[in-house]
SEMI-830569 format. One record per residue (C-alpha): y, z, x; residue number from 1; residue in three letters. Coordinates in steps of 0.25 Angstrom, whole numbers, plus 5000, padded with zeros to 4 digits. Layout:
N
<y = Y | z = Z | x = X | k = NUM | r = ala> $
...
END
This chain:
299
<y = 4953 | z = 5006 | x = 5088 | k = 1 | r = met> $
<y = 4959 | z = 5017 | x = 5074 | k = 2 | r = gln> $
<y = 4958 | z = 5011 | x = 5061 | k = 3 | r = gln> $
<y = 4970 | z = 5011 | x = 5050 | k = 4 | r = ile> $
<y = 4968 | z = 5016 | x = 5037 | k = 5 | r = ile> $
<y = 4973 | z = 5011 | x = 5026 | k = 6 | r = ser> $
<y = 4977 | z = 5020 | x = 5014 | k = 7 | r = ala> $
<y = 4977 | z = 5010 | x = 5006 | k = 8 | r = ser> $
<y = 4980 | z = 4998 | x = 5000 | k = 9 | r = arg> $
<y = 4966 | z = 5002 | x = 4989 | k = 10 | r = arg> $
<y = 4974 | z = 5015 | x = 4985 | k = 11 | r = thr> $
<y = 4985 | z = 5021 | x = 4984 | k = 12 | r = asp> $
<y = 4981 | z = 5034 | x = 4995 | k = 13 | r = ile> $
<y = 4994 | z = 5040 | x = 4995 | k = 14 | r = pro> $
<y = 4996 | z = 5041 | x = 4982 | k = 15 | r = ala> $
<y = 4983 | z = 5043 | x = 4974 | k = 16 | r = phe> $
<y = 4972 | z = 5052 | x = 4985 | k = 17 | r = tyr> $
<y = 4981 | z = 5058 | x = 4997 | k = 18 | r = ala> $
<y = 4972 | z = 5069 | x = 4997 | k = 19 | r = asp> $
<y = 4958 | z = 5061 | x = 4997 | k = 20 | r = trp> $
<y = 4966 | z = 5053 | x = 5009 | k = 21 | r = phe> $
<y = 4968 | z = 5068 | x = 5019 | k = 22 | r = leu> $
<y = 4954 | z = 5072 | x = 5013 | k = 23 | r = asn> $
<y = 4948 | z = 5058 | x = 5020 | k = 24 | r = arg> $
<y = 4957 | z = 5061 | x = 5032 | k = 25 | r = leu> $
<y = 4953 | z = 5074 | x = 5034 | k = 26 | r = thr> $
<y = 4938 | z = 5070 | x = 5032 | k = 27 | r = glu> $
<y = 4940 | z = 5059 | x = 5043 | k = 28 | r = gly> $
<y = 4933 | z = 5049 | x = 5033 | k = 29 | r = phe> $
<y = 4934 | z = 5041 | x = 5021 | k = 30 | r = cys> $
<y = 4926 | z = 5031 | x = 5013 | k = 31 | r = asp> $
<y = 4931 | z = 5019 | x = 5007 | k = 32 | r = val> $
<y = 4923 | z = 5010 | x = 4999 | k = 33 | r = arg> $
<y = 4921 | z = 4995 | x = 5001 | k = 34 | r = gln> $
<y = 4929 | z = 4990 | x = 4988 | k = 35 | r = pro> $
<y = 4919 | z = 4979 | x = 4985 | k = 36 | r = tyr> $
<y = 4905 | z = 4983 | x = 4990 | k = 37 | r = thr> $
<y = 4908 | z = 4996 | x = 4988 | k = 38 | r = gly> $
<y = 4905 | z = 5003 | x = 5001 | k = 39 | r = arg> $
<y = 4909 | z = 5014 | x = 5006 | k = 40 | r = leu> $
<y = 4915 | z = 5015 | x = 5021 | k = 41 | r = his> $
<y = 4917 | z = 5026 | x = 5030 | k = 42 | r = arg> $
<y = 4932 | z = 5025 | x = 5035 | k = 43 | r = val> $
<y = 4937 | z = 5036 | x = 5046 | k = 44 | r = ser> $
<y = 4948 | z = 5043 | x = 5045 | k = 45 | r = leu> $
<y = 4946 | z = 5051 | x = 5058 | k = 46 | r = ala> $
<y = 4960 | z = 5050 | x = 5067 | k = 47 | r = pro> $
<y = 4952 | z = 5045 | x = 5077 | k = 48 | r = glu> $
<y = 4947 | z = 5033 | x = 5067 | k = 49 | r = asp> $
<y = 4960 | z = 5032 | x = 5059 | k = 50 | r = ala> $
<y = 4972 | z = 5027 | x = 5067 | k = 51 | r = gly> $
<y = 4980 | z = 5024 | x = 5055 | k = 52 | r = ala> $
<y = 4983 | z = 5027 | x = 5040 | k = 53 | r = ile> $
<y = 4990 | z = 5018 | x = 5032 | k = 54 | r = val> $
<y = 4996 | z = 5023 | x = 5018 | k = 55 | r = phe> $
<y = 4997 | z = 5014 | x = 5005 | k = 56 | r = trp> $
<y = 5005 | z = 5020 | x = 4995 | k = 57 | r = ser> $
<y = 5014 | z = 5018 | x = 4984 | k = 58 | r = lys> $
<y = 5014 | z = 5034 | x = 4983 | k = 59 | r = asn> $
<y = 5015 | z = 5043 | x = 4997 | k = 60 | r = tyr> $
<y = 5018 | z = 5056 | x = 4987 | k = 61 | r = arg> $
<y = 5005 | z = 5061 | x = 4988 | k = 62 | r = pro> $
<y = 5002 | z = 5058 | x = 5003 | k = 63 | r = leu> $
<y = 5014 | z = 5065 | x = 5007 | k = 64 | r = leu> $
<y = 5011 | z = 5081 | x = 5008 | k = 65 | r = pro> $
<y = 4996 | z = 5075 | x = 5014 | k = 66 | r = leu> $
<y = 5005 | z = 5071 | x = 5027 | k = 67 | r = leu> $
<y = 5003 | z = 5080 | x = 5036 | k = 68 | r = glu> $
<y = 4988 | z = 5082 | x = 5033 | k = 69 | r = lys> $
<y = 4986 | z = 5066 | x = 5034 | k = 70 | r = ile> $
<y = 4995 | z = 5067 | x = 5047 | k = 71 | r = glu> $
<y = 4985 | z = 5078 | x = 5054 | k = 72 | r = arg> $
<y = 4973 | z = 5068 | x = 5053 | k = 73 | r = arg> $
<y = 4980 | z = 5055 | x = 5055 | k = 74 | r = ile> $
<y = 4996 | z = 5054 | x = 5057 | k = 75 | r = ser> $
<y = 4996 | z = 5039 | x = 5059 | k = 76 | r = ser> $
<y = 5002 | z = 5036 | x = 5045 | k = 77 | r = leu> $
<y = 5009 | z = 5023 | x = 5038 | k = 78 | r = tyr> $
<y = 5012 | z = 5021 | x = 5025 | k = 79 | r = phe> $
<y = 5014 | z = 5009 | x = 5015 | k = 80 | r = his> $
<y = 5024 | z = 5014 | x = 5004 | k = 81 | r = phe> $
<y = 5024 | z = 5004 | x = 4992 | k = 82 | r = thr> $
<y = 5037 | z = 5007 | x = 4983 | k = 83 | r = ile> $
<y = 5040 | z = 4996 | x = 4973 | k = 84 | r = thr> $
<y = 5047 | z = 5002 | x = 4962 | k = 85 | r = gly> $
<y = 5038 | z = 4995 | x = 4954 | k = 86 | r = asn> $
<y = 5033 | z = 5005 | x = 4944 | k = 87 | r = arg> $
<y = 5032 | z = 4996 | x = 4932 | k = 88 | r = asp> $
<y = 5019 | z = 4990 | x = 4939 | k = 89 | r = leu> $
<y = 5015 | z = 5001 | x = 4948 | k = 90 | r = glu> $
<y = 5014 | z = 5012 | x = 4938 | k = 91 | r = ile> $
<y = 5012 | z = 5025 | x = 4944 | k = 92 | r = arg> $
<y = 5018 | z = 5023 | x = 4957 | k = 93 | r = thr> $
<y = 5030 | z = 5032 | x = 4961 | k = 94 | r = pro> $
<y = 5047 | z = 5030 | x = 4958 | k = 95 | r = asp> $
<y = 5049 | z = 5022 | x = 4968 | k = 96 | r = phe> $
<y = 5061 | z = 5031 | x = 4972 | k = 97 | r = arg> $
<y = 5050 | z = 5042 | x = 4975 | k = 98 | r = glu> $
<y = 5042 | z = 5034 | x = 4982 | k = 99 | r = ala> $
<y = 5055 | z = 5031 | x = 4992 | k = 100 | r = ala> $
<y = 5056 | z = 5045 | x = 4995 | k = 101 | r = ala> $
<y = 5040 | z = 5048 | x = 4998 | k = 102 | r = asp> $
<y = 5043 | z = 5036 | x = 5006 | k = 103 | r = tyr> $
<y = 5054 | z = 5041 | x = 5014 | k = 104 | r = leu> $
<y = 5048 | z = 5054 | x = 5016 | k = 105 | r = tyr> $
<y = 5035 | z = 5047 | x = 5024 | k = 106 | r = leu> $
<y = 5046 | z = 5038 | x = 5031 | k = 107 | r = ala> $
<y = 5053 | z = 5047 | x = 5037 | k = 108 | r = lys> $
<y = 5041 | z = 5059 | x = 5039 | k = 109 | r = arg> $
<y = 5035 | z = 5046 | x = 5049 | k = 110 | r = tyr> $
<y = 5043 | z = 5035 | x = 5052 | k = 111 | r = ala> $
<y = 5048 | z = 5022 | x = 5044 | k = 112 | r = ser> $
<y = 5038 | z = 5013 | x = 5052 | k = 113 | r = asp> $
<y = 5027 | z = 5022 | x = 5045 | k = 114 | r = arg> $
<y = 5028 | z = 5017 | x = 5029 | k = 115 | r = val> $
<y = 5032 | z = 5005 | x = 5025 | k = 116 | r = ile> $
<y = 5038 | z = 5002 | x = 5011 | k = 117 | r = trp> $
<y = 5029 | z = 4989 | x = 5001 | k = 118 | r = arg> $
<y = 5035 | z = 4985 | x = 4991 | k = 119 | r = phe> $
<y = 5025 | z = 4977 | x = 4986 | k = 120 | r = asp> $
<y = 5018 | z = 4970 | x = 4979 | k = 121 | r = pro> $
<y = 5031 | z = 4965 | x = 4973 | k = 122 | r = ile> $
<y = 5027 | z = 4962 | x = 4959 | k = 123 | r = thr> $
<y = 5030 | z = 4953 | x = 4951 | k = 124 | r = ile> $
<y = 5031 | z = 4953 | x = 4934 | k = 125 | r = thr> $
<y = 5036 | z = 4945 | x = 4923 | k = 126 | r = asp> $
<y = 5044 | z = 4959 | x = 4921 | k = 127 | r = arg> $
<y = 5047 | z = 4963 | x = 4934 | k = 128 | r = leu> $
<y = 5054 | z = 4953 | x = 4943 | k = 129 | r = ser> $
<y = 5057 | z = 4950 | x = 4958 | k = 130 | r = tyr> $
<y = 5070 | z = 4958 | x = 4956 | k = 131 | r = glu> $
<y = 5065 | z = 4972 | x = 4951 | k = 132 | r = val> $
<y = 5057 | z = 4972 | x = 4963 | k = 133 | r = his> $
<y = 5068 | z = 4968 | x = 4972 | k = 134 | r = glu> $
<y = 5077 | z = 4978 | x = 4966 | k = 135 | r = glu> $
<y = 5067 | z = 4990 | x = 4967 | k = 136 | r = arg> $
<y = 5063 | z = 4985 | x = 4981 | k = 137 | r = phe> $
<y = 5079 | z = 4988 | x = 4986 | k = 138 | r = ala> $
<y = 5079 | z = 5001 | x = 4977 | k = 139 | r = lys> $
<y = 5068 | z = 5006 | x = 4986 | k = 140 | r = ile> $
<y = 5073 | z = 4999 | x = 5000 | k = 141 | r = ala> $
<y = 5085 | z = 5007 | x = 4997 | k = 142 | r = glu> $
<y = 5077 | z = 5021 | x = 4996 | k = 143 | r = leu> $
<y = 5070 | z = 5016 | x = 5009 | k = 144 | r = leu> $
<y = 5082 | z = 5012 | x = 5019 | k = 145 | r = his> $
<y = 5081 | z = 5017 | x = 5030 | k = 146 | r = gly> $
<y = 5067 | z = 5020 | x = 5031 | k = 147 | r = his> $
<y = 5059 | z = 5007 | x = 5030 | k = 148 | r = thr> $
<y = 5061 | z = 4996 | x = 5037 | k = 149 | r = ala> $
<y = 5049 | z = 4988 | x = 5031 | k = 150 | r = ala> $
<y = 5044 | z = 4982 | x = 5017 | k = 151 | r = cys> $
<y = 5031 | z = 4977 | x = 5014 | k = 152 | r = ile> $
<y = 5031 | z = 4966 | x = 5001 | k = 153 | r = ile> $
<y = 5022 | z = 4957 | x = 4994 | k = 154 | r = ser> $
<y = 5022 | z = 4951 | x = 4981 | k = 155 | r = phe> $
<y = 5011 | z = 4953 | x = 4972 | k = 156 | r = ala> $
<y = 5001 | z = 4945 | x = 4972 | k = 157 | r = his> $
<y = 4994 | z = 4939 | x = 4957 | k = 158 | r = pro> $
<y = 4979 | z = 4943 | x = 4964 | k = 159 | r = tyr> $
<y = 4968 | z = 4942 | x = 4950 | k = 160 | r = arg> $
<y = 4968 | z = 4958 | x = 4951 | k = 161 | r = lys> $
<y = 4983 | z = 4960 | x = 4950 | k = 162 | r = val> $
<y = 4984 | z = 4949 | x = 4938 | k = 163 | r = ile> $
<y = 4974 | z = 4956 | x = 4931 | k = 164 | r = lys> $
<y = 4980 | z = 4972 | x = 4933 | k = 165 | r = asn> $
<y = 4993 | z = 4967 | x = 4929 | k = 166 | r = met> $
<y = 4988 | z = 4960 | x = 4913 | k = 167 | r = gln> $
<y = 4980 | z = 4973 | x = 4913 | k = 168 | r = lys> $
<y = 4991 | z = 4984 | x = 4917 | k = 169 | r = tyr> $
<y = 5006 | z = 4978 | x = 4915 | k = 170 | r = thr> $
<y = 5010 | z = 4969 | x = 4903 | k = 171 | r = ser> $
<y = 5018 | z = 4963 | x = 4915 | k = 172 | r = gln> $
<y = 5014 | z = 4949 | x = 4921 | k = 173 | r = ala> $
<y = 5013 | z = 4946 | x = 4937 | k = 174 | r = leu> $
<y = 5021 | z = 4935 | x = 4939 | k = 175 | r = leu> $
<y = 5016 | z = 4924 | x = 4952 | k = 176 | r = thr> $
<y = 5029 | z = 4924 | x = 4961 | k = 177 | r = val> $
<y = 5028 | z = 4912 | x = 4971 | k = 178 | r = ser> $
<y = 5028 | z = 4915 | x = 4987 | k = 179 | r = glu> $
<y = 5041 | z = 4907 | x = 4985 | k = 180 | r = thr> $
<y = 5047 | z = 4918 | x = 4976 | k = 181 | r = asp> $
<y = 5042 | z = 4929 | x = 4983 | k = 182 | r = gln> $
<y = 5046 | z = 4923 | x = 4996 | k = 183 | r = arg> $
<y = 5059 | z = 4921 | x = 4990 | k = 184 | r = val> $
<y = 5058 | z = 4937 | x = 4984 | k = 185 | r = tyr> $
<y = 5055 | z = 4943 | x = 4998 | k = 186 | r = ala> $
<y = 5066 | z = 4937 | x = 5004 | k = 187 | r = gly> $
<y = 5074 | z = 4944 | x = 4994 | k = 188 | r = arg> $
<y = 5068 | z = 4956 | x = 4995 | k = 189 | r = leu> $
<y = 5071 | z = 4955 | x = 5010 | k = 190 | r = ser> $
<y = 5084 | z = 4955 | x = 5009 | k = 191 | r = arg> $
<y = 5084 | z = 4967 | x = 5003 | k = 192 | r = arg> $
<y = 5075 | z = 4974 | x = 5012 | k = 193 | r = ala> $
<y = 5084 | z = 4971 | x = 5024 | k = 194 | r = glu> $
<y = 5095 | z = 4977 | x = 5016 | k = 195 | r = ala> $
<y = 5088 | z = 4990 | x = 5019 | k = 196 | r = phe> $
<y = 5081 | z = 4988 | x = 5033 | k = 197 | r = gly> $
<y = 5070 | z = 4984 | x = 5025 | k = 198 | r = ile> $
<y = 5060 | z = 4971 | x = 5032 | k = 199 | r = arg> $
<y = 5050 | z = 4966 | x = 5023 | k = 200 | r = leu> $
<y = 5036 | z = 4963 | x = 5025 | k = 201 | r = phe> $
<y = 5026 | z = 4954 | x = 5016 | k = 202 | r = ser> $
<y = 5013 | z = 4962 | x = 5014 | k = 203 | r = cys> $
<y = 5002 | z = 4948 | x = 5012 | k = 204 | r = cys> $
<y = 5012 | z = 4940 | x = 5006 | k = 205 | r = asn> $
<y = 5016 | z = 4929 | x = 5020 | k = 206 | r = asp> $
<y = 5024 | z = 4919 | x = 5009 | k = 207 | r = his> $
<y = 5035 | z = 4930 | x = 5012 | k = 208 | r = leu> $
<y = 5037 | z = 4932 | x = 5026 | k = 209 | r = leu> $
<y = 5050 | z = 4927 | x = 5030 | k = 210 | r = ser> $
<y = 5062 | z = 4932 | x = 5040 | k = 211 | r = asp> $
<y = 5063 | z = 4942 | x = 5031 | k = 212 | r = his> $
<y = 5048 | z = 4948 | x = 5027 | k = 213 | r = val> $
<y = 5039 | z = 4950 | x = 5036 | k = 214 | r = gly> $
<y = 5023 | z = 4951 | x = 5036 | k = 215 | r = lys> $
<y = 5018 | z = 4963 | x = 5033 | k = 216 | r = ala> $
<y = 5006 | z = 4970 | x = 5042 | k = 217 | r = arg> $
<y = 5003 | z = 4982 | x = 5032 | k = 218 | r = cys> $
<y = 4995 | z = 4989 | x = 5041 | k = 219 | r = ile> $
<y = 4997 | z = 4984 | x = 5055 | k = 220 | r = asp> $
<y = 4988 | z = 4989 | x = 5065 | k = 221 | r = gly> $
<y = 4997 | z = 4986 | x = 5078 | k = 222 | r = arg> $
<y = 5010 | z = 4992 | x = 5073 | k = 223 | r = ser> $
<y = 5002 | z = 5005 | x = 5067 | k = 224 | r = leu> $
<y = 4994 | z = 5006 | x = 5082 | k = 225 | r = ser> $
<y = 5010 | z = 5004 | x = 5088 | k = 226 | r = leu> $
<y = 5017 | z = 5016 | x = 5076 | k = 227 | r = leu> $
<y = 5005 | z = 5025 | x = 5078 | k = 228 | r = phe> $
<y = 5002 | z = 5023 | x = 5093 | k = 229 | r = arg> $
<y = 4989 | z = 5021 | x = 5090 | k = 230 | r = thr> $
<y = 4977 | z = 5008 | x = 5092 | k = 231 | r = pro> $
<y = 4976 | z = 5003 | x = 5075 | k = 232 | r = leu> $
<y = 4968 | z = 4993 | x = 5073 | k = 233 | r = asp> $
<y = 4974 | z = 4978 | x = 5073 | k = 234 | r = thr> $
<y = 4964 | z = 4973 | x = 5067 | k = 235 | r = thr> $
<y = 4969 | z = 4962 | x = 5056 | k = 236 | r = pro> $
<y = 4965 | z = 4965 | x = 5043 | k = 237 | r = ala> $
<y = 4964 | z = 4953 | x = 5035 | k = 238 | r = gly> $
<y = 4966 | z = 4959 | x = 5022 | k = 239 | r = ile> $
<y = 4972 | z = 4947 | x = 5017 | k = 240 | r = arg> $
<y = 4976 | z = 4932 | x = 5020 | k = 241 | r = lys> $
<y = 4991 | z = 4936 | x = 5024 | k = 242 | r = thr> $
<y = 4987 | z = 4951 | x = 5027 | k = 243 | r = cys> $
<y = 4996 | z = 4957 | x = 5040 | k = 244 | r = gly> $
<y = 4987 | z = 4969 | x = 5039 | k = 245 | r = cys> $
<y = 4978 | z = 4974 | x = 5051 | k = 246 | r = thr> $
<y = 4963 | z = 4981 | x = 5048 | k = 247 | r = lys> $
<y = 4964 | z = 4994 | x = 5042 | k = 248 | r = ser> $
<y = 4954 | z = 5002 | x = 5033 | k = 249 | r = ile> $
<y = 4958 | z = 5005 | x = 5019 | k = 250 | r = asp> $
<y = 4952 | z = 5018 | x = 5013 | k = 251 | r = ile> $
<y = 4956 | z = 5017 | x = 4997 | k = 252 | r = gly> $
<y = 4951 | z = 5011 | x = 4986 | k = 253 | r = ala> $
<y = 4953 | z = 5002 | x = 4975 | k = 254 | r = tyr> $
<y = 4955 | z = 5007 | x = 4959 | k = 255 | r = asp> $
<y = 4962 | z = 5020 | x = 4965 | k = 256 | r = thr> $
<y = 4975 | z = 5019 | x = 4965 | k = 257 | r = cys> $
<y = 4984 | z = 5024 | x = 4954 | k = 258 | r = gly> $
<y = 4997 | z = 5018 | x = 4954 | k = 259 | r = his> $
<y = 4995 | z = 5008 | x = 4942 | k = 260 | r = gly> $
<y = 4999 | z = 4997 | x = 4951 | k = 261 | r = cys> $
<y = 4996 | z = 4985 | x = 4940 | k = 262 | r = val> $
<y = 4995 | z = 4975 | x = 4950 | k = 263 | r = tyr> $
<y = 4986 | z = 4981 | x = 4960 | k = 264 | r = cys> $
<y = 4974 | z = 4975 | x = 4964 | k = 265 | r = tyr> $
<y = 4968 | z = 4986 | x = 4970 | k = 266 | r = ala> $
<y = 4965 | z = 4993 | x = 4955 | k = 267 | r = asn> $
<y = 4957 | z = 4986 | x = 4946 | k = 268 | r = thr> $
<y = 4958 | z = 4996 | x = 4935 | k = 269 | r = asp> $
<y = 4970 | z = 5005 | x = 4935 | k = 270 | r = gln> $
<y = 4965 | z = 5016 | x = 4925 | k = 271 | r = lys> $
<y = 4952 | z = 5018 | x = 4936 | k = 272 | r = lys> $
<y = 4964 | z = 5016 | x = 4947 | k = 273 | r = ala> $
<y = 4974 | z = 5026 | x = 4939 | k = 274 | r = ala> $
<y = 4962 | z = 5037 | x = 4939 | k = 275 | r = glu> $
<y = 4957 | z = 5035 | x = 4952 | k = 276 | r = ala> $
<y = 4965 | z = 5046 | x = 4959 | k = 277 | r = pro> $
<y = 4960 | z = 5057 | x = 4949 | k = 278 | r = ser> $
<y = 4946 | z = 5052 | x = 4952 | k = 279 | r = arg> $
<y = 4945 | z = 5051 | x = 4966 | k = 280 | r = ile> $
<y = 4941 | z = 5063 | x = 4974 | k = 281 | r = asp> $
<y = 4950 | z = 5068 | x = 4986 | k = 282 | r = pro> $
<y = 4939 | z = 5072 | x = 4993 | k = 283 | r = asp> $
<y = 4929 | z = 5059 | x = 4991 | k = 284 | r = ala> $
<y = 4927 | z = 5050 | x = 5004 | k = 285 | r = ser> $
<y = 4929 | z = 5037 | x = 4996 | k = 286 | r = cys> $
<y = 4944 | z = 5033 | x = 4986 | k = 287 | r = leu> $
<y = 4932 | z = 5024 | x = 4979 | k = 288 | r = ala> $
<y = 4921 | z = 5035 | x = 4976 | k = 289 | r = pro> $
<y = 4913 | z = 5024 | x = 4967 | k = 290 | r = asp> $
<y = 4908 | z = 5009 | x = 4971 | k = 291 | r = pro> $
<y = 4918 | z = 4999 | x = 4966 | k = 292 | r = pro> $
<y = 4914 | z = 4989 | x = 4955 | k = 293 | r = gly> $
<y = 4917 | z = 4973 | x = 4961 | k = 294 | r = asn> $
<y = 4933 | z = 4973 | x = 4963 | k = 295 | r = arg> $
<y = 4931 | z = 4956 | x = 4966 | k = 296 | r = gly> $
<y = 4942 | z = 4952 | x = 4974 | k = 297 | r = ala> $
<y = 4953 | z = 4962 | x = 4980 | k = 298 | r = asp> $
<y = 4963 | z = 4956 | x = 4974 | k = 299 | r = arg> $
END
């Protein structure tokens, strides 16, 4: 049974470490440092072991010139593409129009069922209303019309690290939005989506589920097995209580994403994270060369 490689929930590999990723594919392995113990774990990226790569990114532009070389090693590629237009809180992300152009490139190069749009997390603050997010959603959906049939959403959760980072890096305050209101907002967003032929799916927010909002399975071994016609691991992941994903191996590292999203729980130090892309050797086997300190609770 081949493994699914997640690249990565912990950082944006396509945006900041595309060369590193290609080097690791060429070598056939990478090392992943366990975030809490600091121990290194070797992950095989050989074609006989890695059955599919699931990318996660807000900026695929640096990866695009390398796709042909990547495909020589492994062609089973799946893309989560986050486009929110929320540069208020996602400080160094591309303009949504540029991101949409890259989305269309990927959808046309592969197929629309190999690229999925993420509009998450929806982060409502004292200066950023739901209505602002809804209008941005509609603008992006119009640009992607005809090239995406699904969009994954979630609402920002007030984890301790999220609150701490919001207080430290922005003057905006994250508002607590009741599950009832979130469900109403999701319903409104689903109607906007349906106008463009898009169905909404909820990631780890089961209270949003309805006839118009399905349950997301961001990494679905069964679906990916059918898509790529290869047997992949379908063991439930159990990452979070309401997570619908199956098992994957994440090869990223915390505190290495330079987008500057102020709500992010994967970065504990924005300065350190912003410097990481220039500090990490693209020939290194691991994105986290130094043992971490005690990260405490993941969220």
